[in-house]
N, C-alpha and C positions, 0 to 999 in steps of 0.2 A: 708223609704216607702211600701207600701202592693202592693200585686200585681197588685189590680187594679189601684193604683196610679200610679204604671208604665206603665202600658198598657195604661191608658189616656195620660200620658205624651209622649210617644212615637206616639199615634193618633194625637194629637197636634200638635207636631214637623211635622210628614207628612203633614198635612193639611195645616199648613203654609207654608211649603216648596211646594206644589201643587197650592194653591194659587198665589204664587210668580209667577210661573212657567205659571198659566193663563193668569195672569197680563202682561208678557212679551211677551207671544204670540198673546192674543189677540190686544194688542197695536202696535206689528207689523205688523199684519195682516191688521189692519184696515189702517197704512202706505202703505202698500204694494197695497193696493185694491186703493191708491189715495183718500180716504175716510177723508175728512177734520174732525179736533177736536181740544177742547182746554182743556188740562191737567189743573185738579186742585187736589190741596192736593199731590203734588208728584204723579201723577198718579193713584190714589186710584180711583178717579172718573174724568170723563172723558164726555165732551159736547160733542156731534157729531153732525153734520150737516148733517140732515137728508132732505129728498126732501119737505116735505109739514111742519116740523118742527125741532126744535132741540129735542135732545134726550139725555136723562141723563143714561151714561152706567157705570157700574162697574166693570173693566174687570178681576177683582180677582174671582168674583163670576158668572158672565155673567149675571147678570141683568140688564134689560133697561128699561127705562120710557119716553115714548114722552111727550113732554110737552101737549099733546092735550089727554092725559089720556092712550093710550095702553100700557099695561106692557108685557112683555115678557123674555126671558132667551136665551141665546147662543149667540157668535159674528156673527156666520153663517146666524141665523135669524135677527140679527142686520143688517148686510150688505144686505141682502135680501131687508129690510126697505127701506135701504138707497137707494138701486138701482131701487126701485118701479117709475114710472112714476105717476104724481100727479093727483088727480082725477079732470074730469071736471067740471067746475061750471056752 
């Protein structure tokens, strides 16, 4: 394979390793913080119990989407969202 192909293969291998590390770290952090979640697809997708609604979370990338439409990234932002008090109605 050419130099570009070799570089891409190295990049892809590193990226896969990083995503695995992110997934393990983020999942363990949720457990340590006592935030309950349901694991789907062997831990690739987590359904997190938020204060106001459930939150879909992909720990390998850090992406999350609340069931009421808010989008964000990062396990720490997700934790902040889970620890907020509900809005008064």
